[in-house]
C-alpha positions in Angstrom: 27.7 13.6 -109.1 27.9 10.7 -111.4 26.7 10.2 -114.8 23.5 8.6 -114.3 22.5 10.9 -112.2 22.7 13.4 -114.2 21.2 11.8 -116.8 18.5 10.8 -115.0 17.9 14.4 -114.1 17.7 15.5 -117.8 15.3 13.1 -118.4 12.8 15.1 -115.8 13.9 18.3 -116.7 13.4 18.1 -120.5 9.9 17.4 -120.5 8.8 19.6 -117.8 10.8 22.9 -119.5 10.0 22.2 -122.9 6.7 20.6 -123.5 5.6 22.6 -120.3 5.4 25.3 -122.5 2.6 24.4 -124.0 0.3 24.3 -120.7 -0.7 27.3 -118.4 -0.4 27.4 -114.5 -1.8 29.9 -113.0 1.1 32.3 -111.8 1.2 33.9 -108.9 3.3 33.5 -105.5 2.9 29.9 -103.5 4.3 28.3 -99.9 4.3 25.6 -98.7 5.9 22.7 -96.0 6.5 19.1 -96.0 8.3 16.4 -94.5 9.8 13.1 -94.6 12.7 10.6 -94.5 16.4 11.9 -94.4 19.2 9.4 -95.7 22.7 10.0 -95.9 25.7 7.5 -96.4 29.1 9.3 -97.0 32.2 9.1 -95.6 33.6 11.1 -92.4 35.8 13.1 -93.5 33.2 14.8 -96.3 31.7 16.4 -93.2 34.8 18.0 -91.9 35.5 15.5 -89.3 39.1 13.6 -89.5 37.6 9.8 -90.1 41.1 8.4 -89.0 40.8 8.6 -85.1 44.2 8.1 -83.5 44.0 4.8 -81.7 40.8 3.5 -83.5 42.0 1.3 -86.0 39.0 1.9 -88.7 37.8 4.5 -90.7 34.2 5.5 -89.8 30.9 6.4 -92.0 28.2 9.4 -91.6 25.4 6.6 -92.4 21.6 6.4 -91.4 18.3 7.6 -91.7 16.2 10.5 -89.6 12.7 12.4 -89.6 13.1 15.8 -91.8 10.9 18.8 -92.7 11.3 21.9 -95.0 9.2 24.8 -95.0 9.1 27.0 -98.7 8.0 29.8 -100.8 7.7 30.2 -104.7 6.6 32.2 -107.5 5.2 30.8 -111.0 6.6 33.9 -113.3 6.5 32.2 -116.7 2.9 29.5 -117.3 5.7 26.6 -116.9 8.2 27.4 -115.3 9.0 29.2 -111.5 11.8 29.5 -108.8 11.4 28.4 -105.2 13.2 28.8 -102.0 13.6 27.0 -98.7 14.7 26.3 -95.5 15.4 22.2 -94.9 16.0 20.6 -91.4 17.3 17.0 -92.4 17.2 16.3 -88.6 20.3 14.2 -87.1 22.8 11.2 -87.8 23.9 9.4 -85.4 26.6 6.2 -85.4 28.5 4.1 -83.2 31.3 1.8 -83.8 33.2 -0.7 -82.0 36.9 -1.0 -83.0 38.7 -4.6 -82.8 40.7 -3.6 -80.2 37.8 -2.5 -77.3 37.7 0.7 -78.6 34.1 2.6 -79.7 33.2 5.6 -81.0 29.8 7.7 -81.7 29.2 10.8 -84.1 26.3 12.7 -84.1 25.3 15.0 -87.0 22.8 18.0 -87.3 22.0 18.9 -90.6 20.0 22.2 -92.1 20.0 24.1 -94.8 18.9 26.9 -97.0 18.0 26.3 -100.8 16.7 27.6 -104.1 15.7 25.7 -107.5 14.2 27.0 -111.0 11.0 24.5 -111.3 9.8 23.0 -115.0 6.1 22.2 -114.5 4.2 19.8 -116.7 0.6 19.9 -115.6 -1.6 17.0 -116.6 -5.0 17.6 -115.3 -5.1 18.1 -111.8 -1.7 16.7 -111.5 1.4 18.6 -112.1 4.5 16.7 -112.5 7.9 18.5 -111.8 11.5 19.0 -111.7 14.0 21.3 -110.4 17.7 21.6 -110.3 19.6 24.8 -107.6 21.8 24.7 -104.9 21.8 24.5 -101.1 24.2 26.0 -98.7 24.2 23.1 -96.1 25.4 23.6 -92.1 26.4 20.6 -90.7 27.1 20.2 -86.7 28.7 17.6 -85.4 30.3 15.7 -82.6 32.4 12.6 -82.3 33.5 11.1 -79.0 36.1 7.6 -79.1 37.4 5.8 -76.2 39.3 2.5 -75.6 42.9 1.2 -74.3 44.5 3.2 -77.1 42.3 6.3 -77.1 42.2 8.8 -74.3 38.5 10.4 -74.1 39.3 11.4 -78.2 36.5 14.2 -78.7 36.5 16.2 -82.0 33.0 18.7 -82.6 32.8 21.6 -84.9 30.4 23.5 -87.7 30.8 23.2 -91.4 29.2 25.2 -94.4 28.9 23.6 -97.4 27.6 24.5 -100.8 25.6 21.6 -103.0 24.0 21.2 -105.9 20.0 20.3 -105.2 17.7 18.3 -107.7 14.5 16.9 -107.5 11.3 15.2 -108.6 7.9 15.4 -107.6 4.2 15.6 -108.2 0.9 17.8 -106.9 -2.4 16.8 -107.1 -3.9 20.4 -107.2 -7.9 20.8 -105.5 -9.6 24.0 -103.8 -9.8 25.6 -107.2 -6.6 25.2 -107.9 -5.6 26.9 -104.7 -4.7 23.5 -102.6 -2.2 21.2 -103.7 -0.8 18.0 -101.9 2.6 16.6 -103.3 5.4 14.3 -102.9 9.1 14.5 -104.5 12.5 12.9 -104.1 15.3 15.4 -103.7 19.4 14.8 -103.5 22.6 17.1 -103.0 25.6 16.4 -104.4 29.0 17.4 -104.8 32.2 15.8 -105.4 32.5 15.1 -101.9 29.3 13.9 -100.1 27.2 11.4 -102.7 24.9 9.9 -101.0 22.6 12.3 -99.5 19.2 12.4 -100.0 15.4 13.2 -99.0 11.8 11.9 -99.3 8.7 14.2 -98.3 5.4 14.5 -98.7 3.1 18.1 -98.0 0.8 20.4 -98.6 0.9 24.0 -100.7 -1.5 26.8 -101.0 -1.5 29.3 -104.1 -2.2 33.2 -104.3 -3.6 34.1 -107.5 -7.4 35.8 -107.9 -9.9 34.0 -108.1 -12.9 35.3 -111.0 -14.8 38.5 -110.8 -18.1 37.6 -108.9 -21.4 38.2 -110.5 -23.1 41.5 -110.2 -26.7 42.9 -110.5 -27.7 44.0 -113.9 -28.0 48.0 -113.8 -31.4 49.8 -113.3 -33.7 50.2 -116.8 -33.4 53.5 -117.9 -36.8 55.8 -118.0 -38.8 54.7 -121.3 -38.6 57.8 -123.7 -41.1 59.8 -125.1 -43.7 58.7 -126.8 -43.9 61.3 -129.7 -40.0 62.3 -131.1 -38.2 61.7 -133.9 -37.1 58.2 -134.4 -35.1 57.3 -137.1 -34.9 53.8 -137.2 -38.4 53.0 -135.9 -36.8 51.4 -132.6 -39.0 53.2 -130.1 -35.4 55.6 -128.8 -35.8 59.1 -129.9 -32.7 59.7 -132.0 -31.8 62.3 -129.0 -31.2 59.7 -127.2 -30.4 56.4 -129.6 -26.5 56.1 -129.0 -27.1 53.1 -132.0 -28.7 54.2 -134.9 -30.1 52.8 -138.0 -30.8 49.5 -136.0 -32.8 47.2 -138.4 -36.6 46.9 -138.4 -37.7 44.7 -135.3 -34.6 44.6 -133.1 -35.4 44.2 -130.0 -33.2 47.4 -128.1 -32.2 48.9 -125.1 -33.0 52.0 -123.3 -30.1 53.4 -125.5 -31.3 51.9 -128.7 -28.8 49.5 -129.0 -29.6 45.8 -129.9 -30.8 43.4 -126.5 -29.5 40.3 -128.0 -26.7 40.8 -129.9 -24.0 37.9 -129.0 -20.4 37.6 -130.2 -18.7 34.3 -130.4 -15.2 34.1 -130.8 -13.5 30.7 -131.6 -10.3 29.1 -130.0 -7.5 26.3 -131.2 -7.4 23.0 -129.5 -5.9 23.7 -125.9 -5.7 27.3 -126.0 -6.2 30.7 -124.8 -5.0 33.2 -127.1 -6.8 35.0 -129.6 -6.8 34.7 -133.1 -6.7 37.7 -135.7 -10.3 37.2 -136.3 -11.4 37.2 -133.1 -9.6 40.8 -132.2 -10.9 41.9 -135.5 -14.6 41.2 -134.1 -13.2 42.8 -130.7 -12.6 45.9 -132.0 -15.9 46.8 -133.5 -16.9 46.6 -129.7 -14.4 48.9 -128.5 -15.9 52.4 -130.2 -19.2 51.1 -128.8 -18.4 50.3 -125.0 -15.8 53.3 -124.5 -18.9 55.5 -125.5 -19.4 57.3 -122.4 -23.5 57.3 -122.7 -23.6 53.8 -123.6 -22.0 52.9 -119.7 -25.1 51.3 -118.9 -24.5 48.4 -121.1 -24.0 45.3 -119.0 -22.9 41.4 -120.1 -21.3 38.6 -119.8 -18.3 36.9 -121.0 -18.5 33.3 -120.9 -15.9 30.7 -121.9 -16.5 27.1 -123.5 -14.3 23.9 -124.1 -14.8 20.9 -126.0 -15.0 17.7 -124.1 -11.6 16.5 -124.7 -9.3 16.1 -121.4 -10.3 16.2 -117.6 -13.4 17.9 -116.4 -11.5 20.2 -113.9 -8.9 21.4 -116.6 -11.4 22.3 -118.8 -12.9 24.1 -116.1 -9.6 26.3 -115.9 -8.9 26.5 -119.6 -12.9 28.2 -120.5 -12.3 30.7 -117.6 -8.6 31.5 -119.5 -10.6 32.0 -122.8 -12.6 34.5 -121.0 -10.0 36.4 -119.2 -8.3 36.7 -122.5 -11.3 38.6 -123.8 -11.8 40.7 -121.0 -7.6 41.1 -121.0 -8.0 42.6 -125.0 -11.1 44.6 -124.1 -9.3 46.3 -121.2 -6.0 46.8 -123.5 -7.8 49.0 -125.9 -9.4 51.7 -123.2 -12.8 49.3 -122.2 -13.6 50.1 -118.6 -15.6 46.5 -118.0 -15.9 47.5 -114.0 -18.6 45.4 -112.6 -20.8 45.6 -115.6 -19.2 42.2 -117.1 -19.3 39.1 -115.6 -16.8 36.7 -116.3 -17.3 32.9 -116.3 -15.8 29.3 -117.6 -18.3 26.9 -118.2 -15.6 24.4 -119.3 -17.5 21.2 -121.1 -20.8 22.1 -120.1 -22.6 23.8 -122.6 -21.7 22.6 -125.4 -23.9 24.0 -129.2 -22.5 21.5 -131.2 -21.7 17.0 -131.1 -18.5 16.6 -128.9 -18.2 13.9 -131.3 -16.6 15.2 -134.6 -13.7 17.3 -134.8 -16.1 20.2 -136.3 -18.3 20.2 -133.7 -15.9 20.2 -130.8 -14.2 23.4 -133.0 -18.0 25.1 -132.7 -17.8 24.2 -128.7 -14.2 26.1 -128.0 -15.6 29.8 -127.6 -16.2 32.3 -125.8 -19.7 34.2 -126.3 -20.6 37.9 -125.0 -24.4 38.9 -124.3 -26.3 41.8 -123.2 -27.7 41.2 -119.7 -28.8 44.6 -119.1 -32.2 44.9 -120.9 -35.8 43.9 -120.1 -36.6 40.0 -120.2 -38.6 38.9 -123.4 
């Protein structure tokens, strides 16, 4: 493999494997298939054939193009890094040569292989740039026929296995909520023997990951408390049934005496779905209430939002991840959200402040938790 190729590969891998760590791709398995053109240009000896045929007064090469295809499966095990395995059928390369003494030669080589690689990804909105490096176990099946005044029907055939370095770069356009992708890529295969072996292809991928939680119906209201009972905080719910005592006066409450209009708003850093220490402290105040089996009727929404910076489709995904971060934190502290809470990402569609200023954009980067089980005002 030449120094220029190594330099080019490193240039593509650097941003994908380092800068890519600041972005978040959907984890999970994916499958795909591609088709394209194979280009080979190498000495016949590199493919296991004698390139100096007795009676043929010139060496010959395996040199040509053909259509090929591949099928592959991958797994995104980190937000910016995954692995990919697949089968290549590179097609067949045929060459015919004429010697100066009236001799002729024809070579036919079929190329297939199984390979695997690490894949670094750099998402830019709905487009993913990627680079990969790994290896391929290449199988070469071929035959050579030669004839002429000085060649008595020379024939040579055989099969050879060769492990080679595999590397590539490409881009993918994601659609269908991120499940589907259209990709184009260029791959090279190289070792100390074959110096010119490439595959340019285009294809489609499908990613397997869970869609967002679907909305569920609100819980049925509990029957009204008896008219005459002890009600220390004056919220209209008897002390014997009040699960949220000491509610401030004039607070609208649900059947259990808990605030119906309680809204918790969490702020996020730019392009991040990571909870801050302040966010965690606010959520921990909710844990005792939501883990109380007597208030299992409480339902609500966890809605993620973003500012207007960046691609709208990317912001939808970012707002979903912010809502999921909140839900996952509550679950890790013993809260069984079940079907009571609906997760949703609004992207940049519902700002509460102007996106023209940094302060306004900071307010818009948020997750809002609200109750939905109370009767309408």
